[in-house]
C-alpha positions as CSV (number, residue, x, y, z in Angstrom):
1,M,-15.4,0.3,-15.6
2,K,-13.1,-2.3,-15.8
3,V,-10.5,-0.9,-13.5
4,L,-13.5,-1.0,-10.8
5,R,-14.7,-4.4,-11.7
6,H,-11.1,-5.8,-11.5
7,W,-10.8,-4.1,-7.9
8,Q,-14.3,-5.5,-6.9
9,Q,-12.8,-9.1,-7.7
10,I,-9.5,-8.7,-5.7
11,G,-11.2,-9.7,-2.5
12,F,-12.1,-7.8,0.7
13,L,-8.8,-8.2,2.7
14,R,-7.2,-6.8,-0.2
15,Q,-9.5,-4.1,-0.8
16,L,-9.2,-3.1,2.9
17,L,-5.2,-3.4,2.5
18,H,-5.5,-1.0,-0.6
19,G,-7.7,1.3,1.3
20,A,-5.7,1.7,3.9
21,A,-2.4,2.0,2.3
22,L,-4.0,5.1,-0.1
23,I,-5.8,6.9,2.9
24,S,-2.4,6.8,5.0
25,G,-0.5,7.7,1.8
26,A,-2.8,10.7,1.3
27,L,-2.3,11.7,4.7
28,L,1.2,11.1,5.2
29,P,2.3,14.3,3.9
30,L,0.4,16.2,6.8
31,G,3.0,14.7,9.2
32,G,6.0,16.3,10.2
33,A,8.9,16.1,12.8
34,P,8.2,13.6,15.7
35,D,6.2,14.8,18.4
36,Y,5.0,12.3,20.8
37,T,2.2,14.2,22.7
38,A,-1.1,13.0,23.6
39,T,-2.8,14.7,20.8
40,W,-3.3,14.2,17.2
41,D,0.2,15.0,16.4
42,L,1.1,11.5,17.9
43,F,-0.8,9.7,15.1
44,F,0.3,12.2,12.4
45,N,3.9,12.3,13.6
46,G,4.4,8.9,14.9
47,V,1.9,6.3,14.1
48,L,1.2,7.0,10.3
49,P,5.0,7.3,9.1
50,A,5.6,4.1,10.7
51,M,2.5,2.6,9.4
52,V,2.8,3.5,5.3
53,P,5.9,0.9,5.0
54,I,4.4,-1.5,6.9
55,L,1.3,-1.5,4.6
56,L,4.0,-1.5,1.5
57,I,5.5,-4.3,3.2
58,L,2.4,-6.2,3.1
59,I,1.4,-5.2,-0.1
60,G,4.7,-6.7,-1.3
61,F,4.2,-9.9,0.4
62,D,0.9,-10.5,-1.3
63,V,2.6,-9.8,-4.6
64,M,5.3,-12.2,-4.0
65,M,2.6,-15.1,-2.7
66,C,0.6,-14.0,-5.8
67,K,3.7,-14.5,-8.0
68,V,4.4,-18.3,-6.2
69,L,0.7,-19.1,-6.6
70,A,0.3,-18.4,-10.1
71,D,3.1,-20.7,-11.2
72,G,1.5,-23.6,-12.5
73,T,-2.2,-22.8,-12.2
74,D,-5.1,-22.8,-14.8
75,E,-5.7,-19.9,-17.2
76,Q,-8.7,-18.4,-15.6
77,E,-6.7,-18.6,-12.0
78,S,-3.5,-17.1,-13.5
79,K,-5.4,-14.5,-15.2
80,R,-7.3,-13.4,-11.3
81,L,-4.0,-13.4,-9.9
82,R,-2.3,-11.2,-12.5
83,N,-5.5,-8.8,-12.1
84,I,-4.5,-8.8,-8.4
85,L,-0.9,-8.0,-9.0
86,I,-1.9,-5.1,-11.4
87,S,-4.1,-3.7,-8.5
88,H,-1.1,-3.8,-6.3
89,Y,1.4,-2.2,-8.4
90,W,-1.4,0.9,-9.1
91,V,-2.1,1.1,-5.5
92,S,1.7,0.5,-4.0
93,A,3.5,2.8,-6.7
94,P,2.1,6.3,-5.4
95,V,1.7,5.5,-2.0
96,F,6.0,4.4,-2.3
97,L,6.4,8.1,-4.1
98,V,4.9,9.9,-1.4
99,F,6.6,8.0,1.3
100,L,10.0,8.6,-0.4
101,M,9.1,12.5,-0.6
102,F,8.4,12.3,3.1
103,I,11.3,10.2,4.3
104,A,13.8,11.8,1.6
105,P,14.5,15.0,3.6
106,S,15.6,13.0,6.7
107,L,17.8,10.9,4.5
108,I,19.7,13.6,2.5
109,P,22.1,15.5,4.4
């Protein structure tokens, strides 16, 4: 599969970043109002809603760096960076939509 092959070529740290973003985005709908007790509610209602935007910002920084590095490189490196960018877009878009659905009730009066 072409998508899996591209994802394997992006590097281990980017794979960890994608995995963390996808897992936290999948768990985000389980969160609710802040409840800072010493149970799992602290993770789902405190840590997870704060972690998702940080992961999205990290992906955004890597997108920016890939675009900067792609300028003036050879064709093979440019293609590799383009594949990394495509992977970032496919991972960050659904996580961002889930985050918007989670945060929208708090933003709309």
